[in-house]
PDB file of N, CA, C and O in Angstrom:
ATOM      1  N   MET A   1      26.457  -9.000   5.824  1.00  0.00           N
ATOM      2  CA  MET A   1      25.141  -9.358   5.357  1.00  0.00           C
ATOM      3  C   MET A   1      24.219  -8.158   5.542  1.00  0.00           C
ATOM      4  O   MET A   1      24.291  -7.463   6.556  1.00  0.00           O
ATOM      5  N   ARG A   2      23.368  -7.922   4.576  1.00  0.00           N
ATOM      6  CA  ARG A   2      22.457  -6.782   4.606  1.00  0.00           C
ATOM      7  C   ARG A   2      21.032  -7.265   4.860  1.00  0.00           C
ATOM      8  O   ARG A   2      20.593  -8.257   4.279  1.00  0.00           O
ATOM      9  N   ALA A   3      20.327  -6.568   5.717  1.00  0.00           N
ATOM     10  CA  ALA A   3      18.926  -6.901   5.976  1.00  0.00           C
ATOM     11  C   ALA A   3      18.074  -6.373   4.830  1.00  0.00           C
ATOM     12  O   ALA A   3      18.237  -5.232   4.400  1.00  0.00           O
ATOM     13  N   VAL A   4      17.174  -7.203   4.345  1.00  0.00           N
ATOM     14  CA  VAL A   4      16.290  -6.813   3.252  1.00  0.00           C
ATOM     15  C   VAL A   4      14.865  -6.814   3.778  1.00  0.00           C
ATOM     16  O   VAL A   4      14.391  -7.809   4.326  1.00  0.00           O
ATOM     17  N   ASP A   5      14.199  -5.701   3.608  1.00  0.00           N
ATOM     18  CA  ASP A   5      12.822  -5.570   4.071  1.00  0.00           C
ATOM     19  C   ASP A   5      11.881  -6.011   2.961  1.00  0.00           C
ATOM     20  O   ASP A   5      11.824  -5.384   1.903  1.00  0.00           O
ATOM     21  N   ASP A   6      11.142  -7.089   3.201  1.00  0.00           N
ATOM     22  CA  ASP A   6      10.140  -7.546   2.243  1.00  0.00           C
ATOM     23  C   ASP A   6       8.853  -6.796   2.545  1.00  0.00           C
ATOM     24  O   ASP A   6       8.172  -7.088   3.528  1.00  0.00           O
ATOM     25  N   GLY A   7       8.525  -5.840   1.705  1.00  0.00           N
ATOM     26  CA  GLY A   7       7.333  -5.029   1.923  1.00  0.00           C
ATOM     27  C   GLY A   7       6.047  -5.710   1.512  1.00  0.00           C
ATOM     28  O   GLY A   7       4.969  -5.146   1.698  1.00  0.00           O
ATOM     29  N   GLY A   8       6.131  -6.910   0.958  1.00  0.00           N
ATOM     30  CA  GLY A   8       4.953  -7.601   0.446  1.00  0.00           C
ATOM     31  C   GLY A   8       3.778  -7.672   1.407  1.00  0.00           C
ATOM     32  O   GLY A   8       2.676  -7.256   1.048  1.00  0.00           O
ATOM     33  N   PRO A   9       3.975  -8.190   2.627  1.00  0.00           N
ATOM     34  CA  PRO A   9       2.844  -8.280   3.561  1.00  0.00           C
ATOM     35  C   PRO A   9       2.251  -6.915   3.914  1.00  0.00           C
ATOM     36  O   PRO A   9       1.035  -6.764   4.032  1.00  0.00           O
ATOM     37  N   LYS A  10       3.126  -5.932   4.080  1.00  0.00           N
ATOM     38  CA  LYS A  10       2.676  -4.573   4.413  1.00  0.00           C
ATOM     39  C   LYS A  10       1.881  -3.981   3.252  1.00  0.00           C
ATOM     40  O   LYS A  10       0.808  -3.412   3.454  1.00  0.00           O
ATOM     41  N   TYR A  11       2.407  -4.116   2.041  1.00  0.00           N
ATOM     42  CA  TYR A  11       1.730  -3.582   0.866  1.00  0.00           C
ATOM     43  C   TYR A  11       0.410  -4.299   0.630  1.00  0.00           C
ATOM     44  O   TYR A  11      -0.584  -3.671   0.262  1.00  0.00           O
ATOM     45  N   ALA A  12       0.396  -5.604   0.840  1.00  0.00           N
ATOM     46  CA  ALA A  12      -0.839  -6.369   0.662  1.00  0.00           C
ATOM     47  C   ALA A  12      -1.901  -5.909   1.656  1.00  0.00           C
ATOM     48  O   ALA A  12      -3.079  -5.814   1.309  1.00  0.00           O
ATOM     49  N   ALA A  13      -1.491  -5.624   2.891  1.00  0.00           N
ATOM     50  CA  ALA A  13      -2.444  -5.146   3.896  1.00  0.00           C
ATOM     51  C   ALA A  13      -3.048  -3.810   3.474  1.00  0.00           C
ATOM     52  O   ALA A  13      -4.254  -3.603   3.606  1.00  0.00           O
ATOM     53  N   VAL A  14      -2.216  -2.907   2.970  1.00  0.00           N
ATOM     54  CA  VAL A  14      -2.706  -1.610   2.491  1.00  0.00           C
ATOM     55  C   VAL A  14      -3.680  -1.821   1.334  1.00  0.00           C
ATOM     56  O   VAL A  14      -4.748  -1.211   1.296  1.00  0.00           O
ATOM     57  N   MET A  15      -3.312  -2.677   0.401  1.00  0.00           N
ATOM     58  CA  MET A  15      -4.168  -2.919  -0.767  1.00  0.00           C
ATOM     59  C   MET A  15      -5.495  -3.557  -0.366  1.00  0.00           C
ATOM     60  O   MET A  15      -6.524  -3.261  -0.973  1.00  0.00           O
ATOM     61  N   ARG A  16      -5.491  -4.434   0.652  1.00  0.00           N
ATOM     62  CA  ARG A  16      -6.744  -5.046   1.122  1.00  0.00           C
ATOM     63  C   ARG A  16      -7.678  -3.992   1.719  1.00  0.00           C
ATOM     64  O   ARG A  16      -8.886  -4.016   1.481  1.00  0.00           O
ATOM     65  N   VAL A  17      -7.109  -3.067   2.496  1.00  0.00           N
ATOM     66  CA  VAL A  17      -7.920  -1.984   3.068  1.00  0.00           C
ATOM     67  C   VAL A  17      -8.515  -1.145   1.944  1.00  0.00           C
ATOM     68  O   VAL A  17      -9.696  -0.800   1.978  1.00  0.00           O
ATOM     69  N   LEU A  18      -7.694  -0.817   0.950  1.00  0.00           N
ATOM     70  CA  LEU A  18      -8.180  -0.008  -0.168  1.00  0.00           C
ATOM     71  C   LEU A  18      -9.181  -0.764  -1.030  1.00  0.00           C
ATOM     72  O   LEU A  18     -10.040  -0.152  -1.665  1.00  0.00           O
ATOM     73  N   GLN A  19      -9.078  -2.088  -1.056  1.00  0.00           N
ATOM     74  CA  GLN A  19     -10.037  -2.894  -1.808  1.00  0.00           C
ATOM     75  C   GLN A  19     -11.435  -2.723  -1.205  1.00  0.00           C
ATOM     76  O   GLN A  19     -12.432  -2.692  -1.927  1.00  0.00           O
ATOM     77  N   SER A  20     -11.496  -2.613   0.107  1.00  0.00           N
ATOM     78  CA  SER A  20     -12.781  -2.439   0.791  1.00  0.00           C
ATOM     79  C   SER A  20     -13.297  -1.007   0.712  1.00  0.00           C
ATOM     80  O   SER A  20     -14.485  -0.780   0.482  1.00  0.00           O
ATOM     81  N   TRP A  21     -12.398  -0.041   0.903  1.00  0.00           N
ATOM     82  CA  TRP A  21     -12.803   1.354   1.026  1.00  0.00           C
ATOM     83  C   TRP A  21     -12.646   2.179  -0.247  1.00  0.00           C
ATOM     84  O   TRP A  21     -13.172   3.290  -0.314  1.00  0.00           O
ATOM     85  N   LYS A  22     -11.946   1.677  -1.249  1.00  0.00           N
ATOM     86  CA  LYS A  22     -11.701   2.360  -2.536  1.00  0.00           C
ATOM     87  C   LYS A  22     -10.694   3.500  -2.430  1.00  0.00           C
ATOM     88  O   LYS A  22      -9.768   3.564  -3.238  1.00  0.00           O
ATOM     89  N   GLN A  23     -10.843   4.393  -1.469  1.00  0.00           N
ATOM     90  CA  GLN A  23      -9.873   5.468  -1.244  1.00  0.00           C
ATOM     91  C   GLN A  23      -9.981   5.922   0.200  1.00  0.00           C
ATOM     92  O   GLN A  23     -11.069   5.948   0.774  1.00  0.00           O
ATOM     93  N   LEU A  24      -8.852   6.276   0.778  1.00  0.00           N
ATOM     94  CA  LEU A  24      -8.811   6.729   2.167  1.00  0.00           C
ATOM     95  C   LEU A  24      -7.660   7.711   2.352  1.00  0.00           C
ATOM     96  O   LEU A  24      -6.681   7.672   1.606  1.00  0.00           O
ATOM     97  N   PRO A  25      -7.776   8.591   3.347  1.00  0.00           N
ATOM     98  CA  PRO A  25      -6.634   9.436   3.695  1.00  0.00           C
ATOM     99  C   PRO A  25      -5.521   8.584   4.318  1.00  0.00           C
ATOM    100  O   PRO A  25      -5.777   7.535   4.910  1.00  0.00           O
ATOM    101  N   GLU A  26      -4.308   9.050   4.174  1.00  0.00           N
ATOM    102  CA  GLU A  26      -3.143   8.339   4.709  1.00  0.00           C
ATOM    103  C   GLU A  26      -3.304   8.023   6.195  1.00  0.00           C
ATOM    104  O   GLU A  26      -2.993   6.913   6.627  1.00  0.00           O
ATOM    105  N   SER A  27      -3.783   8.977   6.972  1.00  0.00           N
ATOM    106  CA  SER A  27      -3.895   8.769   8.421  1.00  0.00           C
ATOM    107  C   SER A  27      -4.877   7.653   8.766  1.00  0.00           C
ATOM    108  O   SER A  27      -4.659   6.921   9.732  1.00  0.00           O
ATOM    109  N   ASP A  28      -5.945   7.512   7.998  1.00  0.00           N
ATOM    110  CA  ASP A  28      -6.915   6.445   8.267  1.00  0.00           C
ATOM    111  C   ASP A  28      -6.312   5.069   8.015  1.00  0.00           C
ATOM    112  O   ASP A  28      -6.505   4.148   8.808  1.00  0.00           O
ATOM    113  N   ILE A  29      -5.584   4.930   6.916  1.00  0.00           N
ATOM    114  CA  ILE A  29      -4.955   3.635   6.620  1.00  0.00           C
ATOM    115  C   ILE A  29      -3.905   3.319   7.678  1.00  0.00           C
ATOM    116  O   ILE A  29      -3.813   2.184   8.147  1.00  0.00           O
ATOM    117  N   THR A  30      -3.120   4.311   8.049  1.00  0.00           N
ATOM    118  CA  THR A  30      -2.090   4.107   9.064  1.00  0.00           C
ATOM    119  C   THR A  30      -2.720   3.701  10.388  1.00  0.00           C
ATOM    120  O   THR A  30      -2.179   2.849  11.093  1.00  0.00           O
ATOM    121  N   ARG A  31      -3.847   4.293  10.734  1.00  0.00           N
ATOM    122  CA  ARG A  31      -4.540   3.961  11.976  1.00  0.00           C
ATOM    123  C   ARG A  31      -5.122   2.548  11.915  1.00  0.00           C
ATOM    124  O   ARG A  31      -5.018   1.795  12.884  1.00  0.00           O
ATOM    125  N   ILE A  32      -5.728   2.185  10.792  1.00  0.00           N
ATOM    126  CA  ILE A  32      -6.309   0.848  10.636  1.00  0.00           C
ATOM    127  C   ILE A  32      -5.220  -0.219  10.722  1.00  0.00           C
ATOM    128  O   ILE A  32      -5.420  -1.266  11.338  1.00  0.00           O
ATOM    129  N   LEU A  33      -4.076   0.046  10.107  1.00  0.00           N
ATOM    130  CA  LEU A  33      -2.978  -0.930  10.052  1.00  0.00           C
ATOM    131  C   LEU A  33      -1.854  -0.546  11.018  1.00  0.00           C
ATOM    132  O   LEU A  33      -0.682  -0.583  10.645  1.00  0.00           O
ATOM    133  N   HIS A  34      -2.200  -0.181  12.249  1.00  0.00           N
ATOM    134  CA  HIS A  34      -1.216   0.330  13.206  1.00  0.00           C
ATOM    135  C   HIS A  34      -0.091  -0.655  13.507  1.00  0.00           C
ATOM    136  O   HIS A  34       0.992  -0.230  13.908  1.00  0.00           O
ATOM    137  N   SER A  35      -0.308  -1.935  13.330  1.00  0.00           N
ATOM    138  CA  SER A  35       0.741  -2.918  13.632  1.00  0.00           C
ATOM    139  C   SER A  35       1.879  -2.903  12.608  1.00  0.00           C
ATOM    140  O   SER A  35       2.934  -3.488  12.855  1.00  0.00           O
ATOM    141  N   TYR A  36       1.681  -2.243  11.460  1.00  0.00           N
ATOM    142  CA  TYR A  36       2.719  -2.179  10.430  1.00  0.00           C
ATOM    143  C   TYR A  36       3.602  -0.935  10.524  1.00  0.00           C
ATOM    144  O   TYR A  36       4.593  -0.842   9.800  1.00  0.00           O
ATOM    145  N   PHE A  37       3.276   0.019  11.388  1.00  0.00           N
ATOM    146  CA  PHE A  37       4.063   1.242  11.558  1.00  0.00           C
ATOM    147  C   PHE A  37       4.347   1.924  10.219  1.00  0.00           C
ATOM    148  O   PHE A  37       5.499   2.208   9.889  1.00  0.00           O
ATOM    149  N   LEU A  38       3.306   2.179   9.466  1.00  0.00           N
ATOM    150  CA  LEU A  38       3.433   2.800   8.143  1.00  0.00           C
ATOM    151  C   LEU A  38       3.790   4.279   8.261  1.00  0.00           C
ATOM    152  O   LEU A  38       3.289   4.986   9.136  1.00  0.00           O
ATOM    153  N   ILE A  39       4.663   4.733   7.367  1.00  0.00           N
ATOM    154  CA  ILE A  39       5.020   6.145   7.287  1.00  0.00           C
ATOM    155  C   ILE A  39       4.822   6.602   5.837  1.00  0.00           C
ATOM    156  O   ILE A  39       4.629   5.783   4.938  1.00  0.00           O
ATOM    157  N   THR A  40       4.872   7.901   5.629  1.00  0.00           N
ATOM    158  CA  THR A  40       4.635   8.458   4.292  1.00  0.00           C
ATOM    159  C   THR A  40       5.561   7.850   3.247  1.00  0.00           C
ATOM    160  O   THR A  40       5.144   7.634   2.109  1.00  0.00           O
ATOM    161  N   ASP A  41       6.799   7.574   3.609  1.00  0.00           N
ATOM    162  CA  ASP A  41       7.741   6.979   2.650  1.00  0.00           C
ATOM    163  C   ASP A  41       7.272   5.613   2.154  1.00  0.00           C
ATOM    164  O   ASP A  41       7.540   5.250   1.009  1.00  0.00           O
ATOM    165  N   ASP A  42       6.579   4.854   2.998  1.00  0.00           N
ATOM    166  CA  ASP A  42       6.037   3.560   2.557  1.00  0.00           C
ATOM    167  C   ASP A  42       5.025   3.773   1.434  1.00  0.00           C
ATOM    168  O   ASP A  42       5.026   3.049   0.438  1.00  0.00           O
ATOM    169  N   TYR A  43       4.173   4.764   1.606  1.00  0.00           N
ATOM    170  CA  TYR A  43       3.171   5.055   0.575  1.00  0.00           C
ATOM    171  C   TYR A  43       3.832   5.593  -0.699  1.00  0.00           C
ATOM    172  O   TYR A  43       3.416   5.262  -1.810  1.00  0.00           O
ATOM    173  N   ARG A  44       4.852   6.417  -0.529  1.00  0.00           N
ATOM    174  CA  ARG A  44       5.570   6.932  -1.709  1.00  0.00           C
ATOM    175  C   ARG A  44       6.232   5.798  -2.486  1.00  0.00           C
ATOM    176  O   ARG A  44       6.247   5.804  -3.717  1.00  0.00           O
ATOM    177  N   GLU A  45       6.778   4.829  -1.762  1.00  0.00           N
ATOM    178  CA  GLU A  45       7.395   3.672  -2.416  1.00  0.00           C
ATOM    179  C   GLU A  45       6.346   2.870  -3.189  1.00  0.00           C
ATOM    180  O   GLU A  45       6.598   2.407  -4.301  1.00  0.00           O
ATOM    181  N   MET A  46       5.171   2.715  -2.583  1.00  0.00           N
ATOM    182  CA  MET A  46       4.088   2.006  -3.277  1.00  0.00           C
ATOM    183  C   MET A  46       3.656   2.771  -4.524  1.00  0.00           C
ATOM    184  O   MET A  46       3.343   2.167  -5.550  1.00  0.00           O
ATOM    185  N   GLU A  47       3.640   4.096  -4.435  1.00  0.00           N
ATOM    186  CA  GLU A  47       3.285   4.897  -5.604  1.00  0.00           C
ATOM    187  C   GLU A  47       4.356   4.765  -6.691  1.00  0.00           C
ATOM    188  O   GLU A  47       4.030   4.663  -7.873  1.00  0.00           O
ATOM    189  N   ASP A  48       5.616   4.766  -6.297  1.00  0.00           N
ATOM    190  CA  ASP A  48       6.707   4.600  -7.262  1.00  0.00           C
ATOM    191  C   ASP A  48       6.602   3.270  -8.002  1.00  0.00           C
ATOM    192  O   ASP A  48       6.993   3.166  -9.164  1.00  0.00           O
ATOM    193  N   GLN A  49       6.073   2.257  -7.323  1.00  0.00           N
ATOM    194  CA  GLN A  49       5.920   0.940  -7.936  1.00  0.00           C
ATOM    195  C   GLN A  49       4.616   0.817  -8.720  1.00  0.00           C
ATOM    196  O   GLN A  49       4.367  -0.204  -9.362  1.00  0.00           O
ATOM    197  N   GLY A  50       3.784   1.856  -8.667  1.00  0.00           N
ATOM    198  CA  GLY A  50       2.553   1.870  -9.442  1.00  0.00           C
ATOM    199  C   GLY A  50       1.368   1.203  -8.777  1.00  0.00           C
ATOM    200  O   GLY A  50       0.348   0.971  -9.426  1.00  0.00           O
ATOM    201  N   LEU A  51       1.481   0.886  -7.476  1.00  0.00           N
ATOM    202  CA  LEU A  51       0.397   0.188  -6.782  1.00  0.00           C
ATOM    203  C   LEU A  51      -0.725   1.120  -6.345  1.00  0.00           C
ATOM    204  O   LEU A  51      -1.887   0.717  -6.296  1.00  0.00           O
ATOM    205  N   ILE A  52      -0.379   2.364  -6.027  1.00  0.00           N
ATOM    206  CA  ILE A  52      -1.360   3.343  -5.558  1.00  0.00           C
ATOM    207  C   ILE A  52      -1.080   4.697  -6.204  1.00  0.00           C
ATOM    208  O   ILE A  52      -0.036   4.915  -6.819  1.00  0.00           O
ATOM    209  N   THR A  53      -2.047   5.597  -6.042  1.00  0.00           N
ATOM    210  CA  THR A  53      -1.884   6.991  -6.442  1.00  0.00           C
ATOM    211  C   THR A  53      -2.059   7.845  -5.196  1.00  0.00           C
ATOM    212  O   THR A  53      -3.005   7.650  -4.432  1.00  0.00           O
ATOM    213  N   LEU A  54      -1.151   8.789  -4.990  1.00  0.00           N
ATOM    214  CA  LEU A  54      -1.248   9.732  -3.879  1.00  0.00           C
ATOM    215  C   LEU A  54      -1.707  11.075  -4.422  1.00  0.00           C
ATOM    216  O   LEU A  54      -1.108  11.610  -5.356  1.00  0.00           O
ATOM    217  N   ALA A  55      -2.757  11.614  -3.845  1.00  0.00           N
ATOM    218  CA  ALA A  55      -3.249  12.934  -4.234  1.00  0.00           C
ATOM    219  C   ALA A  55      -3.336  13.778  -2.965  1.00  0.00           C
ATOM    220  O   ALA A  55      -4.019  13.403  -2.012  1.00  0.00           O
ATOM    221  N   PHE A  56      -2.649  14.908  -2.952  1.00  0.00           N
ATOM    222  CA  PHE A  56      -2.644  15.756  -1.764  1.00  0.00           C
ATOM    223  C   PHE A  56      -3.992  16.452  -1.643  1.00  0.00           C
ATOM    224  O   PHE A  56      -4.434  17.140  -2.563  1.00  0.00           O
ATOM    225  N   SER A  57      -4.641  16.265  -0.495  1.00  0.00           N
ATOM    226  CA  SER A  57      -5.960  16.845  -0.252  1.00  0.00           C
ATOM    227  C   SER A  57      -5.977  17.416   1.162  1.00  0.00           C
ATOM    228  O   SER A  57      -5.818  16.680   2.135  1.00  0.00           O
ATOM    229  N   GLY A  58      -6.168  18.714   1.272  1.00  0.00           N
ATOM    230  CA  GLY A  58      -6.143  19.331   2.593  1.00  0.00           C
ATOM    231  C   GLY A  58      -4.738  19.315   3.149  1.00  0.00           C
ATOM    232  O   GLY A  58      -3.834  19.941   2.596  1.00  0.00           O
ATOM    233  N   ASP A  59      -4.553  18.588   4.258  1.00  0.00           N
ATOM    234  CA  ASP A  59      -3.227  18.534   4.874  1.00  0.00           C
ATOM    235  C   ASP A  59      -2.599  17.146   4.838  1.00  0.00           C
ATOM    236  O   ASP A  59      -1.610  16.896   5.528  1.00  0.00           O
ATOM    237  N   GLU A  60      -3.166  16.239   4.038  1.00  0.00           N
ATOM    238  CA  GLU A  60      -2.577  14.903   3.924  1.00  0.00           C
ATOM    239  C   GLU A  60      -2.902  14.275   2.577  1.00  0.00           C
ATOM    240  O   GLU A  60      -3.668  14.824   1.784  1.00  0.00           O
ATOM    241  N   TYR A  61      -2.309  13.122   2.336  1.00  0.00           N
ATOM    242  CA  TYR A  61      -2.514  12.426   1.072  1.00  0.00           C
ATOM    243  C   TYR A  61      -3.788  11.591   1.095  1.00  0.00           C
ATOM    244  O   TYR A  61      -4.118  10.957   2.097  1.00  0.00           O
ATOM    245  N   LEU A  62      -4.491  11.605  -0.024  1.00  0.00           N
ATOM    246  CA  LEU A  62      -5.602  10.702  -0.266  1.00  0.00           C
ATOM    247  C   LEU A  62      -5.021   9.568  -1.104  1.00  0.00           C
ATOM    248  O   LEU A  62      -4.382   9.814  -2.127  1.00  0.00           O
ATOM    249  N   ILE A  63      -5.239   8.338  -0.676  1.00  0.00           N
ATOM    250  CA  ILE A  63      -4.620   7.183  -1.321  1.00  0.00           C
ATOM    251  C   ILE A  63      -5.677   6.389  -2.072  1.00  0.00           C
ATOM    252  O   ILE A  63      -6.715   6.025  -1.518  1.00  0.00           O
ATOM    253  N   VAL A  64      -5.393   6.126  -3.348  1.00  0.00           N
ATOM    254  CA  VAL A  64      -6.317   5.428  -4.245  1.00  0.00           C
ATOM    255  C   VAL A  64      -5.552   4.282  -4.908  1.00  0.00           C
ATOM    256  O   VAL A  64      -4.441   4.487  -5.397  1.00  0.00           O
ATOM    257  N   PRO A  65      -6.131   3.079  -4.931  1.00  0.00           N
ATOM    258  CA  PRO A  65      -5.437   1.965  -5.593  1.00  0.00           C
ATOM    259  C   PRO A  65      -5.477   2.115  -7.110  1.00  0.00           C
ATOM    260  O   PRO A  65      -6.424   2.675  -7.662  1.00  0.00           O
ATOM    261  N   THR A  66      -4.454   1.617  -7.771  1.00  0.00           N
ATOM    262  CA  THR A  66      -4.421   1.609  -9.236  1.00  0.00           C
ATOM    263  C   THR A  66      -4.841   0.225  -9.727  1.00  0.00           C
ATOM    264  O   THR A  66      -4.942  -0.718  -8.943  1.00  0.00           O
ATOM    265  N   LEU A  67      -5.079   0.117 -11.013  1.00  0.00           N
ATOM    266  CA  LEU A  67      -5.389  -1.187 -11.599  1.00  0.00           C
ATOM    267  C   LEU A  67      -4.216  -2.140 -11.383  1.00  0.00           C
ATOM    268  O   LEU A  67      -4.416  -3.307 -11.047  1.00  0.00           O
ATOM    269  N   LEU A  68      -3.001  -1.647 -11.574  1.00  0.00           N
ATOM    270  CA  LEU A  68      -1.816  -2.472 -11.340  1.00  0.00           C
ATOM    271  C   LEU A  68      -1.771  -2.956  -9.893  1.00  0.00           C
ATOM    272  O   LEU A  68      -1.406  -4.102  -9.629  1.00  0.00           O
ATOM    273  N   GLY A  69      -2.141  -2.085  -8.962  1.00  0.00           N
ATOM    274  CA  GLY A  69      -2.163  -2.460  -7.548  1.00  0.00           C
ATOM    275  C   GLY A  69      -3.160  -3.566  -7.266  1.00  0.00           C
ATOM    276  O   GLY A  69      -2.868  -4.495  -6.514  1.00  0.00           O
ATOM    277  N   ARG A  70      -4.331  -3.469  -7.861  1.00  0.00           N
ATOM    278  CA  ARG A  70      -5.345  -4.518  -7.665  1.00  0.00           C
ATOM    279  C   ARG A  70      -4.880  -5.839  -8.269  1.00  0.00           C
ATOM    280  O   ARG A  70      -5.084  -6.900  -7.680  1.00  0.00           O
ATOM    281  N   LEU A  71      -4.259  -5.773  -9.438  1.00  0.00           N
ATOM    282  CA  LEU A  71      -3.733  -6.988 -10.064  1.00  0.00           C
ATOM    283  C   LEU A  71      -2.587  -7.570  -9.243  1.00  0.00           C
ATOM    284  O   LEU A  71      -2.481  -8.787  -9.090  1.00  0.00           O
ATOM    285  N   TRP A  72      -1.727  -6.693  -8.715  1.00  0.00           N
ATOM    286  CA  TRP A  72      -0.622  -7.158  -7.877  1.00  0.00           C
ATOM    287  C   TRP A  72      -1.156  -7.895  -6.660  1.00  0.00           C
ATOM    288  O   TRP A  72      -0.638  -8.955  -6.309  1.00  0.00           O
ATOM    289  N   LEU A  73      -2.192  -7.351  -6.002  1.00  0.00           N
ATOM    290  CA  LEU A  73      -2.765  -7.993  -4.818  1.00  0.00           C
ATOM    291  C   LEU A  73      -3.321  -9.367  -5.171  1.00  0.00           C
ATOM    292  O   LEU A  73      -3.128 -10.328  -4.427  1.00  0.00           O
ATOM    293  N   GLU A  74      -4.003  -9.460  -6.292  1.00  0.00           N
ATOM    294  CA  GLU A  74      -4.552 -10.746  -6.729  1.00  0.00           C
ATOM    295  C   GLU A  74      -3.430 -11.773  -6.915  1.00  0.00           C
ATOM    296  O   GLU A  74      -3.554 -12.916  -6.476  1.00  0.00           O
ATOM    297  N   GLN A  75      -2.350 -11.370  -7.558  1.00  0.00           N
ATOM    298  CA  GLN A  75      -1.212 -12.278  -7.756  1.00  0.00           C
ATOM    299  C   GLN A  75      -0.524 -12.597  -6.435  1.00  0.00           C
ATOM    300  O   GLN A  75      -0.109 -13.734  -6.211  1.00  0.00           O
ATOM    301  N   TYR A  76      -0.400 -11.614  -5.568  1.00  0.00           N
ATOM    302  CA  TYR A  76       0.246 -11.822  -4.272  1.00  0.00           C
ATOM    303  C   TYR A  76      -0.528 -12.851  -3.455  1.00  0.00           C
ATOM    304  O   TYR A  76       0.065 -13.731  -2.832  1.00  0.00           O
ATOM    305  N   GLU A  77      -1.851 -12.738  -3.459  1.00  0.00           N
ATOM    306  CA  GLU A  77      -2.674 -13.648  -2.668  1.00  0.00           C
ATOM    307  C   GLU A  77      -2.701 -15.064  -3.227  1.00  0.00           C
ATOM    308  O   GLU A  77      -2.975 -16.010  -2.488  1.00  0.00           O
ATOM    309  N   THR A  78      -2.423 -15.229  -4.515  1.00  0.00           N
ATOM    310  CA  THR A  78      -2.360 -16.577  -5.088  1.00  0.00           C
ATOM    311  C   THR A  78      -0.940 -17.134  -5.036  1.00  0.00           C
ATOM    312  O   THR A  78      -0.694 -18.255  -5.482  1.00  0.00           O
ATOM    313  N   GLY A  79      -0.008 -16.354  -4.494  1.00  0.00           N
ATOM    314  CA  GLY A  79       1.362 -16.820  -4.340  1.00  0.00           C
ATOM    315  C   GLY A  79       2.237 -16.647  -5.557  1.00  0.00           C
ATOM    316  O   GLY A  79       3.347 -17.178  -5.598  1.00  0.00           O
ATOM    317  N   GLU A  80       1.764 -15.916  -6.553  1.00  0.00           N
ATOM    318  CA  GLU A  80       2.547 -15.725  -7.779  1.00  0.00           C
ATOM    319  C   GLU A  80       3.608 -14.644  -7.637  1.00  0.00           C
ATOM    320  O   GLU A  80       4.559 -14.612  -8.419  1.00  0.00           O
ATOM    321  N   VAL A  81       3.466 -13.756  -6.656  1.00  0.00           N
ATOM    322  CA  VAL A  81       4.429 -12.673  -6.444  1.00  0.00           C
ATOM    323  C   VAL A  81       5.242 -13.004  -5.199  1.00  0.00           C
ATOM    324  O   VAL A  81       4.677 -13.283  -4.142  1.00  0.00           O
ATOM    325  N   LYS A  82       6.553 -12.974  -5.321  1.00  0.00           N
ATOM    326  CA  LYS A  82       7.419 -13.262  -4.171  1.00  0.00           C
ATOM    327  C   LYS A  82       7.920 -11.984  -3.515  1.00  0.00           C
ATOM    328  O   LYS A  82       7.913 -11.872  -2.289  1.00  0.00           O
ATOM    329  N   HIS A  83       8.354 -11.022  -4.321  1.00  0.00           N
ATOM    330  CA  HIS A  83       8.903  -9.768  -3.794  1.00  0.00           C
ATOM    331  C   HIS A  83       8.292  -8.601  -4.537  1.00  0.00           C
ATOM    332  O   HIS A  83       7.818  -8.721  -5.667  1.00  0.00           O
ATOM    333  N   VAL A  84       8.323  -7.461  -3.855  1.00  0.00           N
ATOM    334  CA  VAL A  84       7.821  -6.235  -4.471  1.00  0.00           C
ATOM    335  C   VAL A  84       8.977  -5.508  -5.092  1.00  0.00           C
ATOM    336  O   VAL A  84       8.793  -4.439  -5.673  1.00  0.00           O
TER     337      VAL A  84
END
């Protein structure tokens, strides 16, 4: 049997933070959501799925939500999305 990581709650938490702040550096989001143990690969996976945009600024990524990401969060919160 293989363990499957459901990133939904983690991704939703990131999207909620971005909903409030619009854009933040990776380190700020990771610090705010310290209970999720987020790493750069988590953000890259979210970008691959079209939920966020990563833009390198200075020495870290600036994270900005996409329209698809905002729509995904809305569906996730209403229970329409089961898996990412």
